[in-house]
C-alpha positions as CSV (number, residue, x, y, z in Angstrom):
1,X,59.8,-57.9,111.7
2,X,57.9,-61.5,112.0
3,X,58.7,-63.8,115.0
4,X,57.3,-67.4,115.0
5,X,55.4,-67.6,118.2
6,X,55.3,-71.8,118.4
7,X,59.2,-71.5,118.6
8,X,58.8,-68.8,121.5
9,X,56.5,-70.7,123.4
10,X,57.6,-74.7,122.8
11,X,61.6,-74.0,123.2
12,X,61.4,-73.8,126.9
13,X,59.1,-76.5,127.6
14,X,61.5,-79.3,125.6
15,X,64.6,-77.2,127.3
16,X,62.6,-78.3,130.5
17,X,61.6,-81.5,129.0
18,X,65.3,-82.7,128.2
19,X,66.4,-81.7,131.2
20,X,63.8,-83.3,133.2
21,X,64.7,-86.7,131.3
22,X,68.4,-86.6,132.4
23,X,67.6,-85.3,136.0
24,X,65.5,-88.8,136.1
25,X,68.1,-90.7,134.3
26,X,71.1,-89.6,136.8
27,X,69.0,-90.1,139.6
28,X,68.2,-93.5,138.6
29,X,71.4,-94.7,137.7
30,X,72.7,-93.5,140.7
31,X,70.2,-95.6,142.6
32,X,71.0,-98.6,140.9
33,X,74.9,-98.5,141.9
34,X,73.7,-97.5,145.6
35,X,71.4,-100.7,145.3
36,X,74.4,-103.1,143.8
37,X,76.7,-102.2,147.1
38,X,74.4,-102.9,149.3
39,X,73.2,-106.2,148.3
40,X,77.0,-107.2,147.3
41,X,77.5,-105.9,151.1
42,X,74.6,-107.8,152.4
43,X,76.0,-111.0,150.8
44,X,79.5,-110.7,152.2
45,X,78.2,-110.8,155.8
46,X,75.7,-113.2,154.5
47,X,79.1,-115.8,152.7
48,X,82.1,-114.8,154.5
49,X,81.4,-113.5,158.0
């Protein structure tokens, strides 16, 4: 039985890279939504109150 060592080595590395990329995108999206709410709150304080 012959196994391809390239697949065995690169599959976990590829999976980790995909997971890290998704984590970064979700974290960035969450941060940007938080900054938008903060911006709206600051504008309300400045112009309404």
